[in-house]
BABA-258084 format. One record per residue (C-alpha): residue in three letters; residue number from 1; x, y, z negated. Coordinates in steps of 0.25 Angstrom, whole numbers, plus 5000, padded with zeros to 4 digits. Layout:
<site><zase>ALA</zase><mimar>NUM</mimar><u>X</u><v>Y</v><w>Z</w></site>
...
//
This chain:
<site><zase>MET</zase><mimar>1</mimar><u>4937</u><v>5029</v><w>4860</w></site>
<site><zase>ILE</zase><mimar>2</mimar><u>4947</u><v>5025</v><w>4872</w></site>
<site><zase>THR</zase><mimar>3</mimar><u>4958</u><v>5013</v><w>4868</w></site>
<site><zase>GLU</zase><mimar>4</mimar><u>4972</u><v>5011</v><w>4873</w></site>
<site><zase>ILE</zase><mimar>5</mimar><u>4968</u><v>5001</v><w>4882</w></site>
<site><zase>GLU</zase><mimar>6</mimar><u>4956</u><v>5009</v><w>4889</w></site>
<site><zase>LYS</zase><mimar>7</mimar><u>4967</u><v>5020</v><w>4890</w></site>
<site><zase>LYS</zase><mimar>8</mimar><u>4976</u><v>5013</v><w>4897</w></site>
<site><zase>GLU</zase><mimar>9</mimar><u>4965</u><v>5004</v><w>4907</w></site>
<site><zase>LYS</zase><mimar>10</mimar><u>4961</u><v>5019</v><w>4912</w></site>
<site><zase>GLU</zase><mimar>11</mimar><u>4975</u><v>5020</v><w>4913</w></site>
<site><zase>LYS</zase><mimar>12</mimar><u>4978</u><v>5010</v><w>4922</w></site>
<site><zase>ASN</zase><mimar>13</mimar><u>4964</u><v>5011</v><w>4929</w></site>
<site><zase>LYS</zase><mimar>14</mimar><u>4968</u><v>5026</v><w>4934</w></site>
<site><zase>ASP</zase><mimar>15</mimar><u>4982</u><v>5021</v><w>4937</w></site>
<site><zase>GLY</zase><mimar>16</mimar><u>4976</u><v>5010</v><w>4946</w></site>
<site><zase>ASP</zase><mimar>17</mimar><u>4968</u><v>5020</v><w>4953</w></site>
<site><zase>LYS</zase><mimar>18</mimar><u>4980</u><v>5030</v><w>4957</w></site>
<site><zase>LYS</zase><mimar>19</mimar><u>4981</u><v>5029</v><w>4971</w></site>
<site><zase>ILE</zase><mimar>20</mimar><u>4997</u><v>5029</v><w>4976</w></site>
<site><zase>ILE</zase><mimar>21</mimar><u>5000</u><v>5034</v><w>4992</w></site>
<site><zase>LEU</zase><mimar>22</mimar><u>5009</u><v>5025</v><w>5001</w></site>
<site><zase>THR</zase><mimar>23</mimar><u>5016</u><v>5027</v><w>5013</w></site>
<site><zase>VAL</zase><mimar>24</mimar><u>5016</u><v>5018</v><w>5025</w></site>
<site><zase>ILE</zase><mimar>25</mimar><u>5022</u><v>5017</v><w>5037</w></site>
<site><zase>VAL</zase><mimar>26</mimar><u>5014</u><v>5010</v><w>5048</w></site>
<site><zase>SER</zase><mimar>27</mimar><u>5024</u><v>5006</v><w>5057</w></site>
<site><zase>GLY</zase><mimar>28</mimar><u>5030</u><v>5020</v><w>5056</w></site>
<site><zase>THR</zase><mimar>29</mimar><u>5018</u><v>5029</v><w>5054</w></site>
<site><zase>PRO</zase><mimar>30</mimar><u>5019</u><v>5032</v><w>5039</w></site>
<site><zase>THR</zase><mimar>31</mimar><u>5005</u><v>5036</v><w>5033</w></site>
<site><zase>THR</zase><mimar>32</mimar><u>5000</u><v>5036</v><w>5017</w></site>
<site><zase>VAL</zase><mimar>33</mimar><u>4989</u><v>5026</v><w>5011</w></site>
<site><zase>GLU</zase><mimar>34</mimar><u>4983</u><v>5029</v><w>4998</w></site>
<site><zase>ALA</zase><mimar>35</mimar><u>4985</u><v>5016</v><w>4990</w></site>
<site><zase>ASN</zase><mimar>36</mimar><u>4979</u><v>5011</v><w>4979</w></site>
<site><zase>PRO</zase><mimar>37</mimar><u>4992</u><v>5006</v><w>4969</w></site>
<site><zase>HIS</zase><mimar>38</mimar><u>4982</u><v>4992</v><w>4966</w></site>
<site><zase>GLN</zase><mimar>39</mimar><u>4977</u><v>4989</v><w>4982</w></site>
<site><zase>LYS</zase><mimar>40</mimar><u>4985</u><v>4978</v><w>4991</w></site>
<site><zase>LEU</zase><mimar>41</mimar><u>4994</u><v>4983</v><w>5002</w></site>
<site><zase>GLN</zase><mimar>42</mimar><u>4987</u><v>4979</v><w>5014</w></site>
<site><zase>VAL</zase><mimar>43</mimar><u>4977</u><v>4991</v><w>5009</w></site>
<site><zase>VAL</zase><mimar>44</mimar><u>4987</u><v>5002</v><w>5010</w></site>
<site><zase>ALA</zase><mimar>45</mimar><u>4993</u><v>4995</v><w>5021</w></site>
<site><zase>GLN</zase><mimar>46</mimar><u>4979</u><v>4993</v><w>5028</w></site>
<site><zase>LYS</zase><mimar>47</mimar><u>4978</u><v>5006</v><w>5025</w></site>
<site><zase>ALA</zase><mimar>48</mimar><u>4991</u><v>5012</v><w>5032</w></site>
<site><zase>LEU</zase><mimar>49</mimar><u>4988</u><v>5003</v><w>5045</w></site>
<site><zase>GLU</zase><mimar>50</mimar><u>4975</u><v>5011</v><w>5047</w></site>
<site><zase>GLN</zase><mimar>51</mimar><u>4980</u><v>5025</v><w>5043</w></site>
<site><zase>THR</zase><mimar>52</mimar><u>4991</u><v>5024</v><w>5055</w></site>
<site><zase>GLY</zase><mimar>53</mimar><u>4982</u><v>5017</v><w>5065</w></site>
<site><zase>ASN</zase><mimar>54</mimar><u>4990</u><v>5003</v><w>5063</w></site>
<site><zase>THR</zase><mimar>55</mimar><u>4977</u><v>4998</v><w>5063</w></site>
<site><zase>SER</zase><mimar>56</mimar><u>4977</u><v>4985</v><w>5076</w></site>
<site><zase>ARG</zase><mimar>57</mimar><u>4985</u><v>4977</v><w>5069</w></site>
<site><zase>PRO</zase><mimar>58</mimar><u>4979</u><v>4969</v><w>5055</w></site>
<site><zase>LEU</zase><mimar>59</mimar><u>4988</u><v>4971</v><w>5043</w></site>
<site><zase>SER</zase><mimar>60</mimar><u>4993</u><v>4958</v><w>5043</w></site>
<site><zase>ASP</zase><mimar>61</mimar><u>5001</u><v>4961</v><w>5055</w></site>
<site><zase>TRP</zase><mimar>62</mimar><u>5009</u><v>4974</v><w>5045</w></site>
<site><zase>THR</zase><mimar>63</mimar><u>5019</u><v>4973</v><w>5037</w></site>
<site><zase>ILE</zase><mimar>64</mimar><u>5021</u><v>4982</v><w>5024</w></site>
<site><zase>LYS</zase><mimar>65</mimar><u>5034</u><v>4986</v><w>5020</w></site>
<site><zase>THR</zase><mimar>66</mimar><u>5042</u><v>4994</v><w>5006</w></site>
<site><zase>ARG</zase><mimar>67</mimar><u>5052</u><v>5005</v><w>5014</w></site>
<site><zase>GLU</zase><mimar>68</mimar><u>5063</u><v>4994</v><w>5010</w></site>
<site><zase>GLY</zase><mimar>69</mimar><u>5055</u><v>4985</v><w>5018</w></site>
<site><zase>VAL</zase><mimar>70</mimar><u>5052</u><v>4976</v><w>5009</w></site>
<site><zase>VAL</zase><mimar>71</mimar><u>5039</u><v>4969</v><w>5013</w></site>
<site><zase>LEU</zase><mimar>72</mimar><u>5026</u><v>4973</v><w>5006</w></site>
<site><zase>ASP</zase><mimar>73</mimar><u>5013</u><v>4959</v><w>5002</w></site>
<site><zase>MET</zase><mimar>74</mimar><u>5001</u><v>4969</v><w>5006</w></site>
<site><zase>LYS</zase><mimar>75</mimar><u>4991</u><v>4958</v><w>4999</w></site>
<site><zase>ASN</zase><mimar>76</mimar><u>4998</u><v>4965</v><w>4986</w></site>
<site><zase>THR</zase><mimar>77</mimar><u>4996</u><v>4978</v><w>4979</w></site>
<site><zase>VAL</zase><mimar>78</mimar><u>5003</u><v>4991</v><w>4980</w></site>
<site><zase>GLU</zase><mimar>79</mimar><u>5008</u><v>4990</v><w>4965</w></site>
<site><zase>SER</zase><mimar>80</mimar><u>5011</u><v>4977</v><w>4966</w></site>
<site><zase>TYR</zase><mimar>81</mimar><u>5024</u><v>4985</v><w>4974</w></site>
<site><zase>GLY</zase><mimar>82</mimar><u>5028</u><v>4997</v><w>4967</w></site>
<site><zase>LEU</zase><mimar>83</mimar><u>5020</u><v>5006</v><w>4978</w></site>
<site><zase>LYS</zase><mimar>84</mimar><u>5021</u><v>5020</v><w>4975</w></site>
<site><zase>ASP</zase><mimar>85</mimar><u>5013</u><v>5034</v><w>4978</w></site>
<site><zase>GLY</zase><mimar>86</mimar><u>5023</u><v>5037</v><w>4991</w></site>
<site><zase>SER</zase><mimar>87</mimar><u>5027</u><v>5024</v><w>4992</w></site>
<site><zase>GLN</zase><mimar>88</mimar><u>5030</u><v>5020</v><w>5009</w></site>
<site><zase>LEU</zase><mimar>89</mimar><u>5027</u><v>5007</v><w>5016</w></site>
<site><zase>VAL</zase><mimar>90</mimar><u>5031</u><v>5001</v><w>5028</w></site>
<site><zase>MET</zase><mimar>91</mimar><u>5019</u><v>4996</v><w>5037</w></site>
<site><zase>SER</zase><mimar>92</mimar><u>5024</u><v>4987</v><w>5050</w></site>
<site><zase>LEU</zase><mimar>93</mimar><u>5019</u><v>4975</v><w>5059</w></site>
<site><zase>GLU</zase><mimar>94</mimar><u>5027</u><v>4963</v><w>5055</w></site>
<site><zase>ALA</zase><mimar>95</mimar><u>5037</u><v>4957</v><w>5065</w></site>
<site><zase>GLY</zase><mimar>96</mimar><u>5032</u><v>4951</v><w>5076</w></site>
<site><zase>VAL</zase><mimar>97</mimar><u>5017</u><v>4958</v><w>5075</w></site>
<site><zase>GLY</zase><mimar>98</mimar><u>5018</u><v>4971</v><w>5085</w></site>
<site><zase>GLY</zase><mimar>99</mimar><u>5015</u><v>4965</v><w>5097</w></site>
//
C-alpha cells in the first residue's frame, strides 16, 4: 500500500521532470528552448545561442533579460525566476563587447 508521503514524493518527482518551453530572442532572432525548471539559466542561454547560430562569442559575453529589461543571473535556475511555459527572454551582447 502506498502512503501519503510516497504519493506526494511521486507527484513531486513527476512535476520536477516537466519541461517548459521558453522563447528566447537572441539579437532579434526568436527561438524556442525546452527547459527543465531545475536547470540553470546558462543551459537555456547556451541552447538559444546554438539554435540561432550565435556561437562565435562565449556565453560570458551575453546578458539575458526579461521582456521588461530585468537582467537575470545565468547561474540561477529557471524556476528561481518564476519562468513558466511560454515566458519570453531577450539575449544581447553586453555593452562594450560587440566590437
